[in-house]
N, C-alpha and C positions, 0 to 999 in steps of 0.2 A: 151597492155591494160589488158589482161587477167592476166599477172604476177602482175600487180598493184592491181587488185582485190584480188588475192590470198594473197598478202602481207598484205593488209588492213584487210582481213578476219582473217589471222593468228594473227595480232596484237590485233584485237578485241577479239578473243578467249583467247589469253594469258591474256589480261586485265581482262576478266570475271573470268577466273580461279584464277588469283591472288587476285581479290577482294573477291571472295567466300572463298578462302582458309584462309582468315583472321578470318572468323567466325566459323571455325571448332573447336569442343571441344578439350581441351587439358587435359593432365593428371596432370598438375601442381596444387597443392593445394595452396590456398591463405591464407596468415596469416591475421586474422581479425584485424581490427583497434580497438582502445579503446572502441568506441561506440558499435561495434558488440560484442566484448568480454563481455562488461557489459550486453548487452541484453541476451547473452547466459547464463551468470551467474544468472540473474534475472529469466529467464525461467527455469533454472535447480532448483533454489530455490523454485519457485512456484510448480513445479512438485514434489519436495521432500515434501513440506508441504501438498500437496493434497494426497500424498501417505501415510500420517500419521506419517512420521518420525518426532519426536519431535525436535524442534529447541531450543537450550539452551537459557534461558532468565535470568538466575540467575547471569550472569557475566555482568560487565559494558558494554562490547561490545561483542556481539555474533560473533564468527568467523566461517567461512564456508570454506570447502575445496576449493582450487583453481580449476577453470575450466581448463580442458585440451583440447587441440586442436591438431588434427593430421596435422602436417605440415612438409614439407621437407625443407622449407625456414627458415634458422636459422639466417638470417642477422638482423632481428629486434626482440628484446625481447618482450614478451607478457606483457601487463600492469598488475599491481598488482591486486589481486582479490578484488572485491567489498566487503565492510564490512557493515553489518547492523548497523543502528544507535541505540543508546541506547534507550531502552524502559523501562519505569518505571516498577518496579516489585511490587508484592503484589496484593491485591484485588482492582481492579479499575473499574470505569465506563468509557467507551470510547464513546464519542459522535459521532454518525453517521451523524448528522445534527446539525446546530446551535440550541442551546437549552437554555431555561430560567430555572433558579433555584429559587425555591419559598420557602416561610416560612412554607409551609405545603403541603401535598399531594393532590393537586388539583389546577385547574386554577383560583379558587376563592381566593386563597391565594396571598399575595403580592409577587411581583418579587424582589428577592434580588440581583441577578446577572445573567449574561448570559455567555454561553460558545460557542466557535467556534467549527466547525466540527473538529474531530480528537483530542479533548482535553482528557487527561488522568487525572481522578479525583479520589482520594482515597474514597472507599466506607466505610461507618461507620454504616449504618443501612438500614432497609427496612420496608415497610408496610407488612401486613399479606399476601396479594396475590401477592407480588413482582411486582406491577404495578408502584410503586414509590420507588426510592432509596434515602437514605440520604447520601450526600457526604460532604466532608470536604474541604472548600476552604478558604484560608487565615486563620483567627482565628475563623471562624464560620461554622456551619452546615446549609445546605439547602437541599430541596427536588427537585429531578429531575425525570421527567417521563421516565419510562422504554422504551417507544416507540421512544425516541430520540437517543437511542444508545444501547450498549450491555455491559455486565459485562465481566471482564477478571480476572482470578485467582480463588482461592477456595472461595466458598460462605458459607461453613459450619459454620464459626465463625461470620458471619454477623448477628447481633441480630435484632429481630423485635422491632420496636420503635412505640410508640403510636403517633397518629397525634395530633398536637396542636388543641386547640379549633378553630372552624370555625369562621372566621372573621364575625362580624355583621355589617350590613350596618345601618348607623344612620337613624332614622325615619325622614321623611320629613313632615313638617306640612304645610298644605295649608290654606290660609286665607278663 
């Protein structure tokens, strides 16, 4: 009976050791999959931009150096580096939220069109205090509030434009 207990105890100890041995850390490095590699690339690009390194935008597609990973496993090639999408160049207004574009610099002017968030619209003018921008859309100009987005590009050549006359509301006659 004592020998049987020792044998069961030995099997139990060996089982516990083999189970815990599976969770020990190893020195093997893991090759990242495509999603992990893309996340590393985006993180590196964000850190580069925060550091103040300019990212070229004057080319149709900005290219970035490929991300490098320390790996001893060479059986699977790394995915190609992520490329930034083309961003329009020039002096632009970029909407941070959905925004209306009006016939003049104020909410009392008629709405001409609307823009979705992240729209890139060419800037053609501004009011004196830069609270409203004149943008070119289709074949017409309209005014968009500076609170709905931000400018991108050089603003030195953007002219100050006079506001059109304020719309008048027709007089209502009462009997």
